C-alpha positions as CSV (number, residue, x, y, z in Angstrom):
1,M,8.4,-8.0,36.1
2,N,11.4,-10.2,36.8
3,Q,10.4,-13.8,37.6
4,G,13.7,-15.2,38.3
5,K,17.4,-14.6,38.3
6,Y,18.9,-11.6,36.2
7,V,20.9,-12.7,33.3
8,F,24.2,-11.5,34.9
9,A,23.5,-13.8,37.8
10,Q,22.5,-16.7,35.5
11,L,25.9,-16.3,33.6
12,F,28.1,-16.2,36.8
13,E,26.6,-19.7,37.6
14,F,29.0,-21.2,35.2
15,V,32.2,-19.1,36.5
16,S,34.0,-20.7,39.6
17,H,35.0,-18.4,42.3
18,N,38.8,-19.2,41.5
19,D,38.6,-18.6,37.8
20,F,36.9,-15.2,38.6
21,L,39.7,-14.4,41.0
22,K,42.5,-15.3,38.3
23,C,40.9,-13.0,35.8
24,V,40.6,-10.1,38.4
25,N,44.3,-10.5,39.3
26,K,45.2,-10.9,35.6
27,F,43.5,-7.5,34.5
28,D,44.0,-5.9,37.9
29,G,40.4,-5.5,38.4
30,D,40.6,-4.5,42.3
31,Y,42.9,-1.5,41.4
32,K,42.1,1.6,43.6
33,T,39.1,-0.2,45.3
34,K,38.6,0.8,48.9
35,H,35.5,-0.7,50.2
36,F,34.3,-3.4,47.9
37,C,36.1,-6.1,45.7
38,C,35.1,-7.3,42.4
39,W,33.3,-10.3,43.7
40,W,30.8,-8.4,45.7
């Protein structure tokens, strides 16, 4: 059973919001999304 945060959540503690958005824009990560963005 999970006793803490998931590994993915632990990794994202080291990534700032601005750095993440830069990568999303660079690789067009929100292409064709209608309801959710990559950050959610």
